C-alpha positions in Angstrom: -128.4 -156.8 181.9 -128.5 -157.7 185.6 -126.7 -155.6 188.2 -125.4 -158.8 189.7 -121.8 -159.9 189.2 -120.9 -163.3 187.8 -118.1 -165.6 188.9 -115.5 -163.5 187.1 -116.7 -160.4 188.8 -118.2 -159.1 185.6 -121.8 -157.6 185.4 -124.6 -159.9 184.3 -124.9 -163.6 183.6 -121.9 -165.5 182.3 -123.4 -165.6 178.8 -123.3 -161.8 178.7 -119.4 -161.9 179.0 -116.9 -162.7 176.3 -113.7 -164.0 177.8 -110.4 -164.7 175.9 -108.4 -167.5 177.3 -104.7 -167.6 176.7 -104.3 -171.3 175.7 -100.7 -172.5 175.9 -101.5 -176.1 175.2 -100.9 -177.2 178.8 -103.4 -178.6 181.3 -103.8 -175.3 183.3 -105.0 -173.0 180.6 -107.0 -175.8 179.0 -108.9 -176.3 182.3 -109.5 -172.6 182.5 -111.2 -172.7 179.1 -113.2 -175.7 180.0 -114.4 -174.3 183.3 -115.5 -171.0 181.8 -117.2 -172.8 178.9 -119.1 -175.0 181.3 -120.2 -172.0 183.3 -121.7 -170.5 180.1 -119.2 -167.8 179.2 -118.6 -166.8 175.6 -115.1 -168.2 175.5 -112.5 -167.6 172.7 -109.2 -169.4 172.8 -106.0 -167.7 171.6 -102.6 -169.4 171.4 -99.4 -167.5 170.7 -96.7 -169.2 168.6 -93.7 -167.7 170.3 -90.7 -169.6 168.9 -89.4 -172.3 166.5 -92.6 -174.1 165.6 -90.8 -177.1 164.0 -87.9 -177.7 166.5 -90.3 -177.9 169.5 -92.9 -180.1 167.8 -92.1 -183.2 169.8 -90.1 -181.8 172.7 -91.7 -182.4 176.2 -91.8 -179.5 178.5 -92.1 -176.9 175.8 -94.7 -174.1 175.7 -96.4 -172.1 172.9 -94.8 -174.0 170.0 -95.3 -177.1 167.9 -97.1 -179.8 169.8 -98.5 -177.3 172.3 -100.3 -175.5 169.5 -101.7 -178.8 168.3 -102.8 -179.7 171.8 -104.5 -176.3 172.3 -106.4 -176.7 169.0 -107.6 -180.2 170.1 -108.8 -178.8 173.4 -110.7 -176.0 171.7 -112.4 -178.5 169.3 -113.3 -180.7 172.3 -114.9 -177.6 174.1 -116.4 -176.3 170.8 -115.0 -172.8 171.2 -113.3 -170.6 168.6 -109.5 -170.8 168.5 -106.9 -168.5 167.0 -103.2 -169.0 166.6 -101.2 -165.8 166.4 -97.6 -165.7 165.1 -95.6 -163.7 167.7 -92.2 -165.2 166.9 -90.6 -162.0 165.8 -92.0 -160.0 168.7 -91.0 -162.7 171.2 -87.5 -162.9 169.9 -87.0 -159.1 170.2 -88.7 -158.5 173.5 -87.7 -161.7 175.4 -85.0 -163.9 173.7 -82.7 -161.0 172.6 -83.1 -159.3 176.0 -82.3 -162.6 177.7 -79.0 -162.9 175.8 -78.0 -159.3 176.3 -78.7 -159.5 180.0 -76.5 -162.5 180.4 -73.6 -160.9 178.5 -73.9 -157.9 180.9 -73.2 -160.2 183.8 -76.8 -160.4 185.0 -79.1 -163.4 185.7 -82.3 -162.6 183.7 -85.8 -164.0 184.2 -87.4 -164.1 180.7 -90.7 -165.4 182.0 -91.4 -162.1 183.6 -90.5 -160.2 180.4 -92.9 -162.6 178.5 -95.8 -161.8 180.8 -95.0 -158.1 180.9 -94.4 -157.4 177.3 -96.2 -160.2 175.4 -99.0 -161.9 177.3 -100.2 -159.0 179.4 -99.6 -156.3 176.8 -100.0 -157.4 173.2 -102.3 -160.3 174.0 -104.4 -158.2 176.3 -105.0 -155.7 173.5 -105.9 -158.5 171.1 -108.5 -159.7 173.7 -110.0 -156.2 173.7 -110.0 -156.1 169.9 -112.0 -159.4 170.0 -114.6 -157.7 172.1 -113.7 -159.5 175.4 -114.5 -158.2 178.8 -111.6 -160.1 180.4 -108.5 -162.1 179.5 -108.1 -165.3 181.6 -104.9 -167.4 182.0 -103.9 -170.5 183.8 -101.4 -168.9 186.2 -101.6 -169.9 189.8 -102.3 -166.5 191.4 -105.5 -165.0 192.9 -107.2 -161.8 191.9 -109.8 -160.2 194.1 -111.7 -156.9 194.1 -110.9 -154.4 196.9 -112.2 -150.9 197.6 -109.4 -149.6 195.4 -109.7 -152.0 192.5 -108.5 -155.5 191.8 -105.6 -156.8 193.9 -103.3 -159.8 193.3 -102.5 -162.5 195.9 -100.3 -165.5 196.2 -102.0 -168.8 195.2 -103.6 -171.1 197.6 -101.0 -173.8 196.9 -97.7 -172.2 197.8 -95.6 -174.7 195.7 -97.5 -173.6 192.6 -97.7 -169.9 193.3 -96.6 -167.8 190.3 -96.9 -164.4 191.7 -93.1 -163.9 191.6 -93.3 -164.0 187.8 -96.2 -161.6 187.7 -94.9 -158.7 189.8 -94.7 -156.4 186.8 -98.5 -156.7 186.2 -99.9 -153.1 186.3 -103.0 -152.1 188.1 -104.7 -151.4 184.8 -103.8 -154.9 183.5 -105.0 -156.5 186.8 -108.5 -155.0 186.2 -108.8 -156.9 182.9 -107.1 -160.1 183.9 -108.7 -163.2 185.6 -107.0 -166.2 187.2 -109.5 -168.9 187.8 -107.0 -171.4 189.2 -105.6 -169.3 192.0 -107.7 -171.1 194.7 -107.1 -174.6 193.3 -104.3 -177.1 193.7 -102.6 -178.7 190.8 -104.1 -182.1 191.7 -107.6 -180.5 191.5 -106.8 -179.0 188.2 -105.7 -182.3 186.7 -108.8 -184.0 188.1 -111.0 -181.3 186.5 -109.2 -181.9 183.2 -110.2 -185.6 183.4 -113.8 -184.7 184.2 -113.9 -182.4 181.2 -112.4 -185.2 179.0 -109.3 -183.2 178.0 -106.5 -185.2 176.4 -103.9 -183.0 178.2 -105.0 -184.0 181.7 -101.7 -185.8 182.4 -99.4 -183.6 180.2 -96.1 -182.7 181.7 -95.7 -179.1 183.0 -93.7 -176.7 180.8 -90.2 -175.9 181.8 -89.2 -172.6 183.3 -87.5 -171.2 180.2 -89.3 -172.5 177.2 -86.7 -171.6 174.5 -83.8 -173.2 176.3 -84.5 -176.9 175.6 -81.5 -178.4 177.3 -81.2 -176.0 180.2 -77.8 -174.9 178.9 -78.1 -171.2 178.7 -74.6 -170.6 177.3 -75.4 -172.7 174.2 -78.4 -170.5 173.4 -76.5 -167.3 174.0 -73.5 -168.4 171.8 -76.0 -169.2 169.0 -77.7 -165.8 169.4 -74.5 -163.8 169.9 -71.7 -165.9 168.2 -69.1 -163.1 168.5 -69.9 -162.1 172.1 -68.1 -164.8 174.0 -64.9 -163.2 175.2 -62.3 -164.9 177.4 -61.1 -163.1 180.4 -59.5 -163.5 183.9 -60.8 -165.4 186.9 -59.7 -163.3 189.8 -60.0 -163.6 193.6 -61.5 -160.9 195.7 -58.1 -160.2 197.1 -56.8 -159.4 193.6 -55.1 -162.7 192.7 -55.4 -163.9 189.2 -56.3 -167.5 189.3 -57.0 -168.5 185.7 -58.9 -167.8 182.5 -62.5 -168.3 181.5 -64.3 -168.7 178.1 -66.9 -166.0 178.6 -68.9 -164.7 181.6 -72.2 -166.1 180.3 -70.8 -169.6 181.4 -71.1 -168.4 185.0 -73.7 -167.3 187.5 -73.4 -165.6 190.8 -73.4 -168.1 193.6 -72.0 -170.9 191.4 -69.5 -173.3 193.1 -69.0 -176.2 190.7 -67.3 -176.0 187.3 -65.5 -172.7 188.0 -62.3 -174.2 186.7 -59.8 -173.1 189.4 -58.9 -174.4 192.8 -56.9 -173.0 195.7 -57.5 -175.5 198.4 -60.7 -173.9 199.8 -64.3 -173.7 198.4 -64.7 -170.9 195.9 -67.9 -169.3 194.7 -68.6 -166.8 191.9 -69.3 -163.6 193.8 -69.3 -161.1 190.9 -69.4 -160.9 187.1 -67.7 -157.8 185.9 -68.8 -157.4 182.2 -66.8 -154.2 181.7 -63.5 -155.8 182.7 -64.5 -159.3 181.4 -63.7 -160.8 184.8 -65.2 -163.6 186.8 -64.7 -162.7 190.5 -64.5 -165.6 193.0 -64.3 -165.8 196.8 -65.6 -167.5 199.9 -69.3 -168.1 200.5 -69.5 -165.3 203.1 -68.8 -162.8 200.3 -72.2 -163.7 198.8 -74.2 -162.5 201.8 -76.6 -159.7 200.8 -78.5 -157.4 203.1 -79.6 -154.6 200.8 -80.7 -154.6 197.1 -81.2 -151.6 195.0 -84.1 -151.8 192.5 -84.9 -150.3 189.1 -88.1 -150.2 187.1 -90.3 -150.7 190.2 -93.9 -151.6 189.7 -96.0 -150.7 192.8 -99.4 -152.2 193.4 -100.2 -150.9 196.9 -103.3 -148.9 197.7 -101.3 -145.7 198.3 -98.5 -144.3 196.1 -95.0 -144.9 197.4 -93.8 -142.1 199.7 -90.3 -141.3 201.0 -89.6 -143.4 204.1 -89.1 -146.9 205.4 -91.9 -149.5 205.3 -92.2 -153.1 206.6 -92.8 -155.6 203.8 -92.0 -159.2 202.9 -89.7 -159.9 200.0 -88.7 -162.7 197.6 -85.5 -162.7 195.6 -86.0 -166.4 194.7 -89.2 -167.8 193.1 -88.6 -171.0 195.1 -88.5 -169.3 198.6 -91.3 -167.9 200.7 -91.5 -164.2 201.3 -89.0 -163.1 204.0 -89.3 -160.1 206.4 -87.8 -156.9 204.8 -88.0 -153.1 204.8 -88.8 -151.1 201.7 -86.7 -147.9 201.7 -87.7 -145.0 199.4 -85.3 -142.2 199.1 -85.9 -138.5 198.5 -84.2 -138.9 195.1 -86.7 -141.5 194.0 -84.3 -144.5 194.7 -85.9 -147.7 196.0 -84.0 -150.2 198.1 -85.0 -153.3 200.0 -83.3 -154.3 203.2 -83.5 -158.1 203.7 -83.8 -158.7 207.5 -82.5 -162.3 207.4 -80.1 -161.7 204.5 -79.8 -163.8 201.3 -76.9 -165.5 199.4 -76.1 -165.3 195.8 -78.3 -162.4 194.8 -77.6 -161.2 191.2 -78.4 -158.1 189.1 -81.2 -158.9 186.7 -83.1 -161.0 189.1 -86.4 -159.8 190.6 -87.2 -158.6 194.1 -90.9 -159.1 194.7 -92.8 -157.6 197.6 -95.8 -158.7 199.7 -97.8 -157.5 202.6 -97.0 -160.6 204.6 -95.2 -164.0 204.6 -98.3 -166.2 204.9 -100.0 -168.1 202.1 -102.2 -166.0 199.9 -100.6 -162.7 201.1 -101.1 -159.7 198.8 -98.7 -158.9 196.0 -97.4 -155.3 196.4 -95.3 -155.3 193.2 -91.5 -155.3 193.0 -88.6 -154.4 190.8 -85.5 -155.6 189.0 -82.3 -155.9 191.1 -79.8 -153.3 189.8 -77.1 -153.8 192.5 -76.7 -155.1 196.0 -74.8 -154.1 199.2 -72.7 -157.2 198.8 -71.4 -156.0 195.4 -70.3 -152.7 196.9 -68.4 -154.5 199.6 -66.9 -157.1 197.4 -65.6 -154.8 194.7 -65.2 -151.2 195.9 -63.5 -150.4 192.5 -66.3 -151.8 190.4 -68.0 -148.5 189.9 -71.5 -149.7 190.8 -73.7 -146.8 191.6 -77.4 -146.6 192.6 -79.6 -144.7 190.2 -83.2 -143.5 191.0 -85.8 -146.1 190.1 -88.7 -145.4 187.8 -91.8 -146.3 189.9 -95.1 -147.2 188.3 -98.0 -146.6 190.6 -101.7 -147.6 190.2 
């Protein structure tokens, strides 16, 4: 075997490397399989059936079910590569769907795509790839991976509108060593053009929606189906203590919501807190949503050096749709981790992610991140809410 490295940064010629491609049935992962096959890699396609095979058969914008499995199979046949479909419905329901429902009922705003990557695709599927004798697992995510002096590092994608690093902050250093992302330096237009050149029928297929198992975008309907006895009515209260009305269940609301609250007092009202313990929806003016500090839990750190006590300049995102903003990472002597947002943010909710970078420019390095446990705004808004900061568990390389 040659000492030279191939295009995936693996030793030897492409033919010396077996690569498992996670094929969702969409254009991105299909192009990854096609590109690697054309380069001469020993490509094996694996598709995970994650939920309700029949119901999603003809629904556009789905992922990893019904029509998508059929499309992945057709692409594999076109490319003449082995293709396996693994039934992960039970695992996906437990690790992702049930967790999603429980998080909403706790007054949080969950991001199930992160859980799916963290617990299914980059955990179970990665081990399956190893069992198949692969040297790498490749996906169609728009994020870049490069080798540094301290191992592989992850970076924002070339096309900022397609960057998916926010959803991959929980990727560990060990997982990053095995993962490859061939589309990180391509635009979506280039990917679709490549699909046409490869003769793939999915070249113009619509992108999957953000949350694949919520077909209508109505989260409350899904939660009510999963937890039929959990919807409990309660009070809608103002920050100043006034009781303004009643609600049908806190899962019908999200922090920052303005429309559809169901009460009016002659001035704009926003949901500023969801108190699951009291069963209350707390409303107030927009200024009450302003957040300067967020407290993190389950922090995954991907920097070259372990986190140390102190304050460090970083850039942070608390929204997948916003670019990284200037911030300070604050590590306490008790192990707590907080992020101070220099420019502030509105409508930050527990259960969301705060993702960290080494800069705000395109293709900046992903440093990790954590789940938002609480925010400075919540302390100020409800001093009697009993929110306390707990030390965060930090995973280092």
